[in-house]
C-alpha positions in Angstrom: -5.9 15.2 60.4 -2.2 16.2 59.5 0.2 16.9 62.4 0.8 20.3 62.9 3.0 22.0 60.1 6.6 21.9 60.9 6.7 18.9 63.3 8.7 16.3 63.0 8.0 12.6 62.4 5.8 11.2 65.2 7.3 9.4 68.1 5.4 6.2 67.2 7.0 5.7 64.0 8.4 2.3 63.1 11.9 1.9 64.2 14.1 1.1 61.3 17.2 0.3 63.2 20.4 2.4 63.5 21.1 4.6 60.5 23.4 3.4 58.0 24.6 6.9 57.1 24.4 9.9 59.4 25.6 13.4 59.2 25.9 15.5 62.4 26.3 19.4 62.5 27.6 19.8 58.8 28.8 23.5 58.2 30.2 24.1 54.9 30.8 27.9 53.7 31.8 29.5 50.6 33.4 32.8 51.4 30.5 34.7 53.1 28.0 32.5 51.7 26.8 29.9 53.9 26.0 26.7 52.3 25.3 24.5 55.1 24.7 25.7 58.7 24.8 22.6 61.0 22.8 20.4 59.1 21.9 16.7 60.6 20.8 13.8 58.5 20.2 9.9 59.1 18.8 7.2 56.5 18.1 3.8 57.9 18.2 0.6 56.2 15.6 -0.3 53.6 14.4 3.5 53.7 13.9 6.3 51.0 14.6 9.5 52.6 13.5 12.4 50.3 15.5 15.6 50.5 13.8 18.8 49.1 14.2 22.6 49.1 14.2 25.7 47.1 17.0 26.8 45.1 19.9 27.7 47.4 18.6 25.7 50.3 21.6 23.6 50.5 20.6 20.3 48.8 23.5 20.0 46.6 26.1 21.1 49.0 24.5 18.5 51.5 24.7 15.5 49.0 28.2 16.8 47.9 29.3 16.5 51.5 27.6 13.0 52.0 29.4 11.5 48.8 32.8 12.9 49.1 32.6 15.6 46.4 33.0 18.4 48.9 34.8 18.4 52.5 32.5 20.0 55.2 34.2 22.8 57.3 32.7 21.0 60.4 30.7 18.3 61.3 31.1 14.3 61.2 29.7 11.9 59.1 29.1 8.3 60.3 28.8 5.1 58.4 27.3 2.1 60.6 27.6 4.6 63.4 31.5 4.8 63.1 33.0 8.3 62.1 34.2 8.2 58.7 35.6 11.1 56.6 35.6 11.3 52.7 38.2 13.2 50.9 37.1 12.5 47.5 34.1 10.8 45.6 36.0 7.8 45.2 36.4 7.5 48.8 32.5 7.5 49.4 32.4 4.8 46.5 34.8 2.8 48.3 32.8 2.7 51.2 29.8 1.6 49.5 27.9 4.9 48.8 27.1 5.3 45.0 25.5 8.3 43.4 23.4 8.8 40.4 23.5 12.4 38.8 20.7 14.3 37.0 23.4 14.3 34.1 24.0 10.5 33.6 27.3 9.3 33.2 26.4 6.3 30.8 28.6 5.8 27.5 25.8 5.5 24.9 27.8 3.5 22.5 28.6 0.5 25.1 26.1 -2.2 26.0 24.0 -2.5 29.1 26.8 -4.7 30.9 29.6 -2.6 29.8 28.0 0.3 31.5 27.0 -1.4 34.5 30.7 -2.4 35.1 32.1 0.7 33.6 35.3 1.6 35.7 35.1 -1.7 37.2 35.8 -4.0 34.3 36.6 -7.5 35.0 39.2 -9.5 33.2 39.3 -12.9 32.4 41.0 -15.5 34.4 44.4 -16.7 33.9 47.1 -15.6 31.4 44.4 -14.2 29.1 43.3 -11.4 31.8 46.8 -11.0 33.7 49.2 -10.8 30.7 46.9 -10.1 27.5 44.5 -7.8 29.7 41.3 -9.7 28.1 38.0 -8.6 29.7 35.8 -11.1 30.8 32.9 -10.0 28.5 30.6 -13.0 28.9 31.0 -12.9 32.9 30.2 -9.4 33.2 26.9 -9.6 31.0 26.0 -12.9 33.1 26.7 -10.8 36.5 24.8 -7.9 35.1 21.8 -9.8 34.4 21.8 -11.2 37.7 21.8 -8.0 39.5 19.3 -6.5 37.4 17.0 -9.4 37.9 17.6 -9.4 41.8 16.4 -5.7 41.7 13.1 -6.7 39.9 13.9 -4.4 36.8 11.7 -5.6 34.2 12.3 -2.5 31.8 15.9 -3.9 30.7 16.0 -7.7 29.2 19.1 -7.7 26.8 22.5 -7.2 28.1 23.9 -6.7 24.7 21.8 -3.9 23.7 23.9 -0.5 23.1 22.6 2.2 25.6 22.0 4.5 22.7 19.0 2.7 22.0 17.3 2.8 25.3 14.6 5.4 26.3 15.5 7.8 28.9 13.7 5.8 31.6 15.7 2.8 30.5 19.1 4.7 30.5 18.1 5.9 34.2 17.6 2.5 35.3 20.5 1.2 34.1 22.4 3.9 35.8 20.5 3.1 39.1 21.3 -0.6 38.4 25.1 0.1 38.3 24.6 2.3 41.6 22.8 -0.5 43.4 25.1 -3.2 42.2 28.1 -1.5 43.9 26.4 0.6 46.4 26.4 -1.7 49.3 25.3 0.8 51.9 23.5 3.8 50.3 22.3 4.8 46.7 22.0 8.5 46.2 19.7 9.7 43.4 20.0 13.1 42.3 16.6 14.3 40.5 16.4 10.8 38.5 12.9 11.9 36.8 13.8 15.1 35.6 13.2 15.3 31.9 11.5 12.0 31.9 8.1 11.5 30.6 5.0 9.9 32.8 5.9 6.5 31.6 9.5 6.7 32.0 9.2 8.2 35.4 7.0 5.7 36.8 9.6 3.1 35.6 12.4 4.8 37.7 10.0 5.1 40.6 9.3 1.4 40.5 13.0 0.9 40.4 13.4 3.1 43.7 10.9 0.8 45.4 12.7 -2.2 44.4 15.9 -0.9 45.9 13.8 -0.1 49.1 12.6 -3.7 49.3 16.2 -5.2 48.8 16.9 -3.2 52.3 19.4 -0.7 50.5 18.6 2.7 51.8 17.9 5.4 49.3 18.4 9.0 49.5 16.2 10.9 46.7 16.8 14.6 45.8 14.0 15.8 43.6 11.6 18.8 43.1 8.7 16.7 42.0 6.5 16.4 44.9 4.0 14.1 43.9 7.0 11.7 43.1 8.7 12.3 46.5 5.3 11.6 48.2 5.0 8.7 46.3 8.0 6.8 47.3 9.7 8.5 50.3 9.4 7.1 53.9 10.8 10.3 55.3 11.3 13.7 53.9 14.3 16.1 55.1 13.3 19.6 54.0 16.2 22.0 53.5 15.8 25.7 53.8 18.3 28.4 53.9 21.1 26.1 54.7 19.6 24.5 57.4 17.1 21.4 58.1 14.0 23.2 58.6 12.1 20.2 59.4 11.7 16.0 58.8 8.3 15.1 57.8 6.4 12.2 56.4 3.7 11.7 53.6 1.4 10.6 56.4 2.1 13.5 58.6 2.1 16.5 56.0 0.4 17.2 53.1 2.5 18.4 49.7 1.1 21.9 50.3 2.3 21.8 54.2 5.5 20.6 52.8 5.9 23.5 50.2 5.0 25.9 53.1 7.7 24.8 55.3 10.4 24.4 52.3 9.5 28.0 51.2 9.2 29.6 54.7 5.3 30.3 54.6 5.3 27.9 57.7 8.0 27.7 60.4 9.8 24.4 60.9 10.6 22.5 64.0 
């Protein structure tokens, strides 16, 4: 039997250690509109934390605060339990937090390796790199292949293949691989299976599970409840700018999760 609707995860849940990323009391307003109203969040090593909520629940604002796109009015972020402030997305990236948005920022005409190193291109050693500014194409391809293999991604084989020839699921895998390659702390995925078919969505979900197996925390924002319940360890439920509850697939059903999300059942 499931736990009472709206209850938080049970006290006996496996201890995953100190949170890698934690938010405490985040508040963000836009004039009279309240985007976030004292939201707490934490994600632990090797954990997939899903964030669900109806439109206007504050999911996007929360993610933007976590990734430097928006500066909260009040509240505090902690990375490895140390206070940290992000003024811009690059600050979050420099701290090891990578985000893959629903609108993929990939360059279709470039090959897979070039996309993985997009914005972080490596130059050849010596005079060729320092003076003539030549890129280390071979080195980037070898490194990209190593990173993809380390994640266990089987759907990407040839690093010289252009992204425009890939399926939607493979393109998403490239974007996730890029985030994982440089996201040393947390990878944030915003609706990664939106507009994908069943097979391609399965590829992306397997990639998320591979990230978790590697010990990297993943924050997953999704409207797809079956996908959430397939891969999430914990589920953060947003409602009207607040955290309504934190549940797990073991303690609550999809129906109960939706009831909390929509307000049909109370949160914690």
